[in-house]
PAKE-881016 format. One line per 2 residues: number of its first residue (from 0); their letters; for each residue x, y, z of C-alpha. Coordinates in nm, 2 decimals, always signed. Layout:
N
NUM> a> X Y Z ~ ...
//
This chain:
460
0> xx> +1.13 -5.93 -3.68 ~ +0.86 -5.67 -3.68
2> xx> +0.85 -5.34 -3.47 ~ +0.56 -5.51 -3.31
4> xx> +0.73 -5.80 -3.20 ~ +1.07 -5.64 -3.09
6> xx> +0.83 -5.41 -2.87 ~ +0.67 -5.70 -2.70
8> xx> +1.02 -5.87 -2.66 ~ +1.14 -5.54 -2.52
10> xx> +0.82 -5.47 -2.27 ~ +0.86 -5.85 -2.16
12> xx> +1.22 -5.92 -2.12 ~ +1.45 -5.62 -2.14
14> xx> +1.28 -5.32 -2.02 ~ +1.43 -5.19 -1.71
16> xx> +1.17 -5.16 -1.39 ~ +1.21 -5.15 -1.05
18> xx> +1.37 -5.44 -0.85 ~ +1.10 -5.39 -0.54
20> xx> +0.86 -5.60 -0.65 ~ +1.15 -5.87 -0.65
22> xx> +1.28 -5.80 -0.34 ~ +0.92 -5.82 -0.16
24> xx> +0.88 -6.13 -0.32 ~ +1.20 -6.28 -0.20
26> xx> +1.10 -6.16 +0.14 ~ +0.75 -6.31 +0.15
28> xx> +0.84 -6.64 -0.02 ~ +1.12 -6.70 +0.19
30> xx> +0.89 -6.61 +0.49 ~ +0.63 -6.85 +0.35
32> xx> +0.89 -7.13 +0.34 ~ +1.00 -7.08 +0.69
34> xx> +0.65 -7.10 +0.81 ~ +0.54 -7.39 +0.62
36> xx> +0.86 -7.59 +0.70 ~ +0.82 -7.53 +1.08
38> xx> +0.42 -7.62 +1.07 ~ +0.55 -7.95 +0.90
40> xx> +0.78 -8.02 +1.19 ~ +0.57 -7.92 +1.46
42> xx> +0.26 -8.13 +1.31 ~ +0.50 -8.44 +1.32
44> xx> +0.48 -8.50 +0.95 ~ +0.82 -8.55 +0.90
46> xx> +0.80 -8.88 +1.14 ~ +0.45 -8.99 +0.97
48> xx> +0.53 -8.94 +0.63 ~ +0.88 -9.02 +0.59
50> xx> +1.02 -9.21 +0.88 ~ +0.72 -9.44 +0.98
52> xx> +0.66 -9.59 +0.62 ~ +0.84 -9.89 +0.53
54> xx> +0.82 -9.83 +0.15 ~ +0.76 -9.52 -0.05
56> xx> +0.62 -9.44 -0.40 ~ +0.90 -9.27 -0.60
58> xx> +0.78 -9.04 -0.91 ~ +0.89 -9.20 -1.28
60> xx> +1.26 -9.14 -1.32 ~ +1.31 -9.06 -0.98
62> xx> +1.25 -9.39 -0.82 ~ +1.64 -9.39 -0.70
64> xx> +1.55 -9.10 -0.46 ~ +1.52 -9.24 -0.12
66> xx> +1.48 -9.10 +0.27 ~ +1.75 -9.06 +0.50
68> xx> +1.82 -9.30 +0.75 ~ +1.58 -9.28 +1.06
70> xx> +1.60 -8.93 +1.27 ~ +1.86 -8.80 +0.96
72> xx> +1.56 -8.74 +0.77 ~ +1.48 -8.41 +0.99
74> xx> +1.79 -8.29 +0.85 ~ +1.66 -8.14 +0.50
76> xx> +1.38 -7.97 +0.72 ~ +1.63 -7.82 +0.95
78> xx> +1.82 -7.71 +0.63 ~ +1.49 -7.55 +0.48
80> xx> +1.47 -7.35 +0.78 ~ +1.80 -7.19 +0.78
82> xx> +1.78 -7.14 +0.43 ~ +1.44 -6.99 +0.45
84> xx> +1.57 -6.73 +0.71 ~ +1.88 -6.65 +0.49
86> xx> +1.67 -6.61 +0.20 ~ +1.43 -6.35 +0.38
88> xx> +1.75 -6.18 +0.48 ~ +1.93 -6.17 +0.13
90> xx> +2.20 -6.37 +0.33 ~ +2.45 -6.58 +0.10
92> xx> +2.15 -6.59 -0.13 ~ +2.27 -6.77 -0.43
94> xx> +2.38 -7.07 -0.20 ~ +2.10 -7.04 +0.02
96> xx> +1.82 -7.06 -0.23 ~ +2.01 -7.31 -0.43
98> xx> +1.98 -7.54 -0.09 ~ +1.63 -7.46 -0.02
100> xx> +1.53 -7.57 -0.39 ~ +1.73 -7.87 -0.36
102> xx> +1.63 -7.99 +0.01 ~ +1.26 -7.89 -0.08
104> xx> +1.27 -8.09 -0.38 ~ +1.43 -8.38 -0.26
106> xx> +1.19 -8.42 +0.01 ~ +0.90 -8.40 -0.23
108> xx> +1.06 -8.67 -0.46 ~ +1.07 -8.94 -0.20
110> xx> +0.72 -9.00 -0.22 ~ +0.42 -8.91 -0.45
112> xx> +0.16 -9.02 -0.21 ~ +0.18 -8.68 -0.08
114> xx> +0.19 -8.48 -0.40 ~ +0.00 -8.15 -0.38
116> xx> +0.00 -7.88 -0.68 ~ +0.13 -7.62 -0.43
118> xx> +0.43 -7.82 -0.35 ~ +0.49 -7.85 -0.75
120> xx> +0.44 -7.50 -0.74 ~ +0.71 -7.39 -0.46
122> xx> +0.97 -7.62 -0.63 ~ +0.92 -7.40 -0.95
124> xx> +0.91 -7.04 -0.79 ~ +1.23 -7.21 -0.58
126> xx> +1.39 -7.29 -0.92 ~ +1.34 -6.96 -1.08
128> xx> +1.45 -6.77 -0.80 ~ +1.81 -6.91 -0.85
130> xx> +1.84 -6.77 -1.17 ~ +1.68 -6.42 -1.03
132> xx> +1.90 -6.11 -0.87 ~ +1.66 -6.10 -0.60
134> xx> +1.98 -5.99 -0.36 ~ +2.10 -5.71 -0.53
136> xx> +1.89 -5.44 -0.31 ~ +1.79 -5.47 +0.07
138> xx> +2.01 -5.76 +0.14 ~ +2.31 -5.86 +0.37
140> xx> +2.47 -5.97 +0.08 ~ +2.53 -5.62 -0.04
142> xx> +2.70 -5.52 +0.32 ~ +2.91 -5.86 +0.32
144> xx> +3.02 -5.84 -0.04 ~ +3.04 -5.48 -0.02
146> xx> +2.81 -5.40 -0.35 ~ +2.61 -5.12 -0.44
148> xx> +2.19 -5.18 -0.43 ~ +2.03 -5.14 -0.75
150> xx> +1.70 -4.98 -0.84 ~ +1.60 -5.16 -1.15
152> xx> +1.66 -5.50 -1.32 ~ +1.51 -5.64 -1.66
154> xx> +1.14 -5.72 -1.69 ~ +1.18 -6.07 -1.75
156> xx> +1.30 -6.12 -1.36 ~ +0.97 -6.02 -1.25
158> xx> +0.75 -6.15 -1.52 ~ +0.84 -6.50 -1.52
160> xx> +0.69 -6.52 -1.17 ~ +0.37 -6.35 -1.27
162> xx> +0.40 -6.61 -1.57 ~ +0.41 -6.89 -1.34
164> xx> +0.13 -6.77 -1.13 ~ -0.07 -6.68 -1.43
166> xx> -0.03 -7.07 -1.54 ~ -0.17 -7.20 -1.21
168> xx> -0.49 -7.00 -1.20 ~ -0.56 -7.04 -1.59
170> xx> -0.47 -7.40 -1.65 ~ -0.67 -7.46 -1.32
172> xx> -0.97 -7.28 -1.53 ~ -0.92 -7.46 -1.85
174> xx> -0.94 -7.78 -1.65 ~ -1.27 -7.73 -1.50
176> xx> -1.41 -7.69 -1.84 ~ -1.56 -8.04 -1.83
178> xx> -1.87 -8.21 -1.76 ~ -1.86 -8.34 -1.40
180> xx> -1.72 -7.99 -1.28 ~ -1.95 -7.73 -1.49
182> xx> -2.26 -7.97 -1.49 ~ -2.26 -8.19 -1.20
184> xx> -2.12 -7.99 -0.96 ~ -1.87 -8.28 -0.86
186> xx> -1.66 -8.32 -0.67 ~ -1.79 -8.01 -0.49
188> xx> -2.16 -8.15 -0.42 ~ -1.97 -8.47 -0.25
190> xx> -1.72 -8.23 -0.03 ~ -1.98 -7.99 +0.07
192> xx> -2.27 -8.25 +0.16 ~ -2.03 -8.31 +0.47
194> xx> -2.11 -7.94 +0.59 ~ -2.49 -8.03 +0.63
196> xx> -2.46 -8.08 +1.03 ~ -2.33 -7.71 +1.05
198> xx> -2.58 -7.49 +1.23 ~ -2.74 -7.20 +1.02
200> xx> -2.55 -7.22 +0.70 ~ -2.52 -7.62 +0.67
202> xx> -2.86 -7.66 +0.49 ~ -2.71 -7.40 +0.24
204> xx> -2.37 -7.52 +0.19 ~ -2.48 -7.89 +0.14
206> xx> -2.75 -7.76 -0.14 ~ -2.71 -7.83 -0.50
208> xx> -2.74 -7.44 -0.57 ~ -2.41 -7.38 -0.36
210> xx> -2.23 -7.64 -0.51 ~ -2.31 -7.53 -0.85
212> xx> -2.24 -7.18 -0.77 ~ -1.91 -7.26 -0.63
214> xx> -1.82 -7.48 -0.94 ~ -1.93 -7.19 -1.19
216> xx> -1.73 -6.91 -0.98 ~ -1.43 -7.13 -0.94
218> xx> -1.39 -7.19 -1.32 ~ -1.46 -6.81 -1.41
220> xx> -1.26 -6.70 -1.14 ~ -0.96 -6.93 -1.23
222> xx> -0.98 -6.84 -1.62 ~ -0.98 -6.48 -1.62
224> xx> -0.81 -6.35 -1.27 ~ -0.47 -6.34 -1.39
226> xx> -0.58 -6.10 -1.66 ~ -0.74 -5.87 -1.41
228> xx> -0.45 -5.87 -1.20 ~ -0.20 -5.80 -1.47
230> xx> -0.42 -5.45 -1.54 ~ -0.32 -5.17 -1.35
232> xx> -0.68 -5.03 -1.32 ~ -0.82 -5.34 -1.21
234> xx> -0.54 -5.50 -0.98 ~ -0.70 -5.38 -0.64
236> xx> -1.00 -5.49 -0.73 ~ -0.88 -5.83 -0.84
238> xx> -0.66 -5.89 -0.56 ~ -0.97 -5.81 -0.32
240> xx> -1.10 -6.09 -0.50 ~ -0.80 -6.30 -0.45
242> xx> -0.80 -6.28 -0.08 ~ -1.19 -6.37 -0.08
244> xx> -1.16 -6.65 -0.29 ~ -0.86 -6.81 -0.11
246> xx> -0.99 -6.74 +0.23 ~ -1.32 -6.92 +0.17
248> xx> -1.14 -7.24 +0.00 ~ -0.91 -7.24 +0.30
250> xx> -1.22 -7.23 +0.56 ~ -1.42 -7.50 +0.35
252> xx> -1.13 -7.76 +0.23 ~ -0.84 -7.92 +0.37
254> xx> -0.56 -7.76 +0.15 ~ -0.29 -7.65 +0.38
256> xx> -0.11 -7.34 +0.35 ~ -0.20 -7.31 -0.02
258> xx> -0.43 -7.04 +0.02 ~ -0.17 -6.84 +0.20
260> xx> +0.11 -6.90 -0.07 ~ -0.10 -6.76 -0.35
262> xx> -0.27 -6.48 -0.16 ~ +0.07 -6.33 -0.06
264> xx> +0.26 -6.43 -0.37 ~ -0.01 -6.25 -0.58
266> xx> +0.14 -5.94 -0.43 ~ +0.37 -5.92 -0.70
268> xx> +0.11 -5.79 -0.96 ~ +0.12 -5.45 -0.72
270> xx> +0.28 -5.17 -0.86 ~ +0.67 -5.09 -0.80
272> xx> +0.54 -4.78 -0.57 ~ +0.35 -5.01 -0.35
274> xx> +0.65 -5.23 -0.32 ~ +0.88 -4.96 -0.25
276> xx> +0.63 -4.85 +0.05 ~ +0.64 -5.22 +0.20
278> xx> +1.01 -5.20 +0.20 ~ +1.02 -4.88 +0.35
280> xx> +0.76 -5.00 +0.61 ~ +0.99 -5.31 +0.67
282> xx> +1.31 -5.02 +0.72 ~ +1.11 -4.81 +0.97
284> xx> +1.00 -5.11 +1.17 ~ +1.32 -5.30 +1.18
286> xx> +1.56 -4.96 +1.17 ~ +1.72 -5.09 +0.82
288> xx> +1.88 -4.83 +0.65 ~ +1.82 -4.91 +0.28
290> xx> +2.05 -4.68 +0.03 ~ +1.94 -4.78 -0.32
292> xx> +2.16 -4.65 -0.60 ~ +2.14 -4.70 -0.95
294> xx> +2.45 -4.92 -1.09 ~ +2.69 -4.77 -1.35
296> xx> +2.63 -5.08 -1.56 ~ +2.24 -5.14 -1.55
298> xx> +2.27 -5.47 -1.73 ~ +2.45 -5.67 -1.45
300> xx> +2.20 -5.87 -1.40 ~ +2.12 -5.95 -1.77
302> xx> +2.27 -6.19 -1.98 ~ +2.18 -6.33 -2.33
304> xx> +2.14 -6.66 -2.21 ~ +1.88 -6.60 -1.99
306> xx> +1.62 -6.50 -2.25 ~ +1.67 -6.86 -2.40
308> xx> +1.64 -7.00 -2.06 ~ +1.35 -6.83 -1.95
310> xx> +1.18 -6.89 -2.30 ~ +1.25 -7.28 -2.26
312> xx> +1.12 -7.27 -1.95 ~ +0.80 -7.10 -2.01
314> xx> +0.74 -7.32 -2.33 ~ +0.76 -7.61 -2.14
316> xx> +0.50 -7.48 -1.89 ~ +0.28 -7.40 -2.14
318> xx> +0.31 -7.74 -2.31 ~ +0.34 -7.98 -2.00
320> xx> -0.03 -7.93 -1.88 ~ -0.17 -8.09 -2.22
322> xx> +0.02 -8.40 -2.23 ~ -0.27 -8.60 -2.12
324> xx> -0.37 -8.55 -2.47 ~ -0.14 -8.79 -2.55
326> xx> -0.32 -9.10 -2.36 ~ -0.70 -9.21 -2.46
328> xx> -0.97 -9.25 -2.21 ~ -1.10 -9.04 -1.90
330> xx> -0.83 -8.85 -1.75 ~ -0.96 -8.85 -1.43
332> xx> -0.99 -9.26 -1.41 ~ -0.66 -9.33 -1.58
334> xx> -0.48 -9.04 -1.44 ~ -0.25 -9.06 -1.70
336> xx> -0.09 -8.70 -1.75 ~ -0.28 -8.57 -1.41
338> xx> +0.00 -8.45 -1.21 ~ +0.19 -8.13 -1.31
340> xx> -0.12 -7.97 -1.48 ~ -0.26 -7.75 -1.23
342> xx> -0.58 -7.97 -1.18 ~ -0.70 -7.83 -0.86
344> xx> -0.98 -8.01 -0.65 ~ -1.14 -8.16 -0.96
346> xx> -1.15 -8.50 -0.85 ~ -1.28 -8.75 -0.56
348> xx> -1.17 -9.07 -0.59 ~ -1.22 -9.39 -0.32
350> xx> -1.09 -9.75 -0.41 ~ -1.06 -10.06 -0.25
352> xx> -0.76 -10.28 -0.39 ~ -0.73 -10.63 -0.29
354> xx> -0.40 -10.82 -0.35 ~ -0.32 -11.17 -0.38
356> xx> +0.00 -11.37 -0.43 ~ -0.08 -11.67 -0.63
358> xx> +0.10 -12.01 -0.67 ~ +0.17 -12.04 -1.03
360> xx> +0.18 -12.40 -1.01 ~ -0.16 -12.47 -0.85
362> xx> -0.35 -12.16 -0.90 ~ -0.40 -12.12 -0.50
364> xx> -0.40 -11.78 -0.36 ~ -0.31 -11.60 -0.04
366> xx> -0.45 -11.24 +0.03 ~ -0.25 -10.95 +0.15
368> xx> -0.31 -10.71 +0.42 ~ -0.21 -10.38 +0.24
370> xx> -0.13 -10.23 +0.60 ~ +0.17 -10.49 +0.65
372> xx> +0.38 -10.26 +0.40 ~ +0.18 -9.92 +0.36
374> xx> +0.07 -9.64 +0.62 ~ -0.32 -9.57 +0.56
376> xx> -0.23 -9.28 +0.35 ~ -0.01 -9.45 +0.10
378> xx> -0.29 -9.75 +0.07 ~ -0.59 -9.48 -0.01
380> xx> -0.33 -9.33 -0.30 ~ -0.25 -9.68 -0.42
382> xx> -0.59 -9.80 -0.44 ~ -0.71 -9.55 -0.69
384> xx> -0.40 -9.44 -0.89 ~ -0.25 -9.69 -1.17
386> xx> +0.12 -9.61 -1.14 ~ +0.09 -9.68 -0.80
388> xx> -0.05 -10.01 -0.84 ~ +0.22 -10.11 -1.09
390> xx> +0.47 -9.99 -0.81 ~ +0.29 -10.18 -0.50
392> xx> +0.24 -10.52 -0.71 ~ +0.62 -10.51 -0.79
394> xx> +0.70 -10.43 -0.44 ~ +0.48 -10.77 -0.34
396> xx> +0.67 -10.94 -0.62 ~ +0.99 -10.89 -0.46
398> xx> +0.92 -10.92 -0.14 ~ +0.75 -11.30 -0.20
400> xx> +1.01 -11.43 -0.44 ~ +1.18 -11.70 -0.32
402> xx> +1.00 -11.69 -0.02 ~ +0.84 -12.01 +0.16
404> xx> +0.42 -11.94 +0.20 ~ +0.17 -12.17 +0.34
406> xx> -0.14 -12.24 +0.11 ~ -0.37 -12.45 +0.32
408> xx> -0.20 -12.74 +0.47 ~ +0.10 -12.73 +0.26
410> xx> +0.43 -12.49 +0.28 ~ +0.58 -12.40 -0.08
412> xx> +0.85 -12.20 -0.15 ~ +0.77 -11.93 -0.46
414> xx> +1.05 -11.86 -0.71 ~ +0.81 -11.64 -0.91
416> xx> +0.50 -11.56 -0.75 ~ +0.19 -11.44 -0.95
418> xx> +0.07 -11.10 -0.81 ~ -0.28 -11.04 -0.88
420> xx> -0.54 -10.77 -0.78 ~ -0.91 -10.68 -0.78
422> xx> -0.97 -10.30 -0.76 ~ -1.30 -10.10 -0.74
424> xx> -1.30 -9.76 -0.75 ~ -1.57 -9.46 -0.72
426> xx> -1.50 -9.15 -0.90 ~ -1.69 -8.83 -0.81
428> xx> -2.01 -8.98 -0.62 ~ -2.06 -9.25 -0.89
430> xx> -2.12 -9.63 -0.76 ~ -1.78 -9.83 -0.74
432> xx> -1.69 -9.97 -1.07 ~ -1.44 -10.24 -1.17
434> xx> -1.10 -10.06 -1.20 ~ -0.85 -10.40 -1.22
436> xx> -0.94 -10.74 -1.25 ~ -0.77 -11.04 -1.12
438> xx> -0.68 -11.17 -1.47 ~ -0.37 -10.97 -1.49
440> xx> -0.01 -11.05 -1.34 ~ +0.15 -10.74 -1.18
442> xx> +0.47 -10.90 -1.19 ~ +0.45 -10.85 -1.56
444> xx> +0.37 -10.47 -1.55 ~ +0.65 -10.20 -1.64
446> xx> +0.65 -9.88 -1.47 ~ +0.66 -9.65 -1.74
448> xx> +0.50 -9.38 -1.93 ~ +0.29 -9.60 -2.18
450> xx> -0.08 -9.62 -2.18 ~ -0.22 -9.89 -1.92
452> xx> -0.42 -10.10 -2.14 ~ -0.54 -10.36 -1.84
454> xx> -0.73 -10.08 -1.65 ~ -1.10 -10.13 -1.70
456> xx> -1.31 -9.88 -1.90 ~ -1.48 -9.61 -1.76
458> xx> -1.87 -9.64 -1.72 ~ -2.00 -9.29 -1.74
//
């Protein structure tokens, strides 16, 4: 290994740096989890998204994950609130962060109807925090277990968080290097047209110039902001841009707490002195005595396996967003490899999916009312996404198998009903196009990762 490579590995992985940024990040992220979970409860989304629906759309490989019965579904959210408070305080940190990760990720795995990039980001950060020594300073664990605080940790413990934040931005920028975003300003043009009725600024926001301006600025921002954040000379200016960018997106688009998660998480790029002042300020406000000492053994937080573990994690995160290249066709049309790739606000799809149960002996059909089985949110997602269509078709097949239905004046028991669908979809402001035709039997489809040849070709 060359001296240059050794120097890079030392700087990124092994170098001893201040623990302060990691401690502040722990407090901030725990507080954000507390806020986000409380908001979810107060808005009634636990009932609306998880208790009310009769059926759920599980992720591939995690279809076995099911919701708790009835009001027991509130339990993981209560657990999230308790463990988030413990993470902020550094109280029983290892157990708390593990339970927070499990409870949050469990809820997200129940139904991909509610998939958002920032939920995926939160799960990844919580997973990383399980392995980071974020309780070795300014935590109640030090008092309970009578341990000394530390001033420094290995650089990888902080750099891996910076890396994950960089992935969100950079891959979002790469994803914007495509025709619809740059040369059609879609879907921004569609979304911003909804602001035309606003006084004073409505016409400006709804103009083509605004749409193209936001599109190009958004692309440049995502591609380059990380590199300005990691530069000590530009970090303050870059952070000011981060704040402005995310507040503007929060004001214009309904994307929940994601802008605030990014605004506060990005503080980790500031210097150790900045974070030390933050800790001093918290100590002063809450009258906390924080006596940090350097451990005699500085490598307590560092094990050889951590290098390999984080290296594998980084490799997966760099590779996963490009898995869409394994599939033919338009990514936004087929959505094969779309999730978990940081494609933020790039697509506006509307669809109409009509399902039918067919008597295999006579060819007679009965139209299905989707709202008898799904909520409006579920139906909206199902009507445009192929994997949802497969799961819903299989649900209908299971539901109507060996049941007696009335076809005209005749009652017939269907032992193996045919499930057909007529689906039309509009992508990024285009006219409706045929997505799926009635020639297919959804009872024959397998829910797997193979290319879906039954999707009609995309017409530009």
